[in-house]
C-alpha positions in Angstrom: 102.2 126.2 98.5 105.4 124.9 99.9 105.5 122.0 102.8 107.9 122.4 105.4 110.6 119.9 106.4 108.7 119.0 109.6 105.2 118.8 108.0 106.9 116.3 105.3 108.9 114.3 107.7 105.1 114.0 109.8 103.3 112.8 106.4 105.9 110.4 106.0 105.5 109.3 109.6 101.9 109.4 109.1 101.7 107.0 105.9 104.5 104.4 107.0 102.5 104.0 109.8 99.7 103.5 108.2 101.2 101.1 105.6 102.8 99.1 108.3 99.7 98.1 109.4 97.4 97.9 106.4 96.2 95.1 104.7 96.0 95.9 101.1 96.2 99.3 99.0 94.7 100.9 96.5 96.6 103.8 94.3 93.9 106.1 92.2 94.5 109.2 89.9 91.9 111.9 91.4 91.7 114.1 88.8 88.7 115.7 87.5 87.2 114.7 90.7 85.5 117.7 92.4 86.5 119.0 96.2 82.5 117.8 97.2 83.2 114.1 95.6 86.2 114.2 97.3 84.6 114.5 100.6 82.3 112.2 100.1 84.8 109.3 99.7 87.1 110.4 102.7 83.2 110.2 104.5 83.1 106.4 102.9 86.2 105.7 103.4 86.4 106.6 107.2 82.9 104.0 107.6 84.9 101.4 105.7 87.9 102.0 108.2 89.8 102.8 105.0 92.7 105.3 105.7 92.8 108.2 102.4 94.9 110.2 101.7 96.5 112.4 98.8 100.0 112.1 98.8 103.1 113.7 97.0 104.9 110.9 95.2 108.4 111.4 96.7 106.8 111.8 100.3 104.6 108.4 99.2 108.2 106.7 98.2 109.7 107.4 101.4 106.7 106.4 104.0 106.9 102.9 101.8 110.1 102.1 102.5 110.5 98.7 104.0 106.6 98.3 104.2 104.7 95.5 101.7 103.5 98.2 99.9 107.0 98.9 98.6 106.3 97.3 94.8 103.7 100.5 93.9 106.8 102.6 93.6 107.1 101.4 90.0 103.9 103.0 89.2 104.0 106.0 91.3 103.1 109.0 88.9 100.9 111.9 88.7 98.5 113.1 91.6 98.2 109.8 93.7 95.1 109.2 96.2 96.1 106.5 98.8 93.8 104.0 100.0 95.1 101.7 102.6 92.8 98.9 104.3 93.1 98.8 108.0 90.6 95.4 108.9 89.1 94.3 105.5 91.6 93.6 102.7 89.0 94.0 100.1 87.6 97.7 101.9 89.5 99.9 100.1 88.8 98.3 96.8 85.3 98.3 97.0 85.2 102.0 98.6 87.3 102.9 95.1 85.4 100.7 92.6 82.4 102.3 93.4 83.4 105.8 93.6 85.1 104.7 90.2 82.1 103.8 89.0 80.2 106.6 89.4 82.9 109.3 88.5 84.3 108.7 85.2 87.4 111.0 85.3 88.6 109.1 88.7 90.8 105.7 87.6 92.5 103.4 89.8 96.0 102.9 88.8 97.3 100.1 90.8 96.8 97.6 93.8 99.2 95.7 96.3 98.3 93.1 98.6 100.8 90.5 100.3 104.0 92.7 99.0 102.7 91.8 95.2 101.4 94.3 92.6 98.3 93.6 90.7 97.1 95.6 88.1 94.1 97.8 88.2 91.6 95.4 86.0 92.1 93.1 89.6 90.4 95.9 91.5 87.3 93.4 90.9 89.2 90.0 93.0 89.9 92.3 95.6 86.4 93.9 96.0 84.7 90.8 95.9 86.9 89.4 99.0 83.8 88.7 102.0 84.2 90.7 104.9 85.4 89.6 108.0 81.8 89.2 108.9 80.7 87.3 105.6 83.8 85.0 106.0 82.8 84.0 109.6 79.3 83.6 108.4 80.5 81.2 105.5 82.6 79.0 107.8 80.0 79.0 110.1 77.7 77.5 107.6 80.5 75.1 106.5 80.5 74.0 110.1 76.9 74.0 110.6 76.2 72.0 107.7 77.7 68.2 108.9 75.7 68.4 112.5 72.3 70.0 110.6 72.1 66.6 108.1 72.7 64.6 110.7 69.5 66.2 113.0 67.8 65.4 109.7 69.0 62.0 109.0 68.1 60.9 112.4 64.7 62.8 112.3 64.0 61.3 109.4 64.1 57.0 110.4 61.1 58.0 113.2 58.8 59.2 109.7 60.0 57.3 107.7 58.9 54.0 110.0 55.6 55.8 110.5 55.0 56.3 106.6 55.6 52.4 106.6 53.3 51.5 108.9 50.9 54.2 107.8 50.9 52.1 104.3 50.9 48.7 105.7 47.6 50.2 107.7 46.7 51.4 104.5 47.3 48.0 102.5 45.1 46.1 105.1 41.7 48.3 105.3 41.8 47.9 101.2 42.6 44.2 101.1 39.5 43.9 103.9 
């Protein structure tokens, strides 16, 4: 079914708007994936704040022009599924990596972060990035560690004094 000019402009505009505000992009080849599996993937993507769209390569080239993801033009070939992370840079990579592990016919082609094109085998690096909540938790534990150590050290002084006094008492009892 042919797409009209106005529909093409709308698709280009929508994808451009999503790409402008996205943190990372992942491209995949979805050949061999049935409709039910693709629907499940879309649902998972929505739950993880990932923009997922099947786009014609010619329209995608126009949509990503003047964005950080212009570098992915090099790998646009065949049917393309575009996943853009909105809030967490690793979200799209995690969603598509998990889906690719379940479906052998689904192949991740490339990914882009910060204007750099990365090979598909780099997906693990991006997928293992902590979420915002995990990063905050890690930061808080680093900030809290010196305070916790100070509290333990301060608490340890009276404990040591008590142990020394108890040891002296025990020595005197044994000597008497």
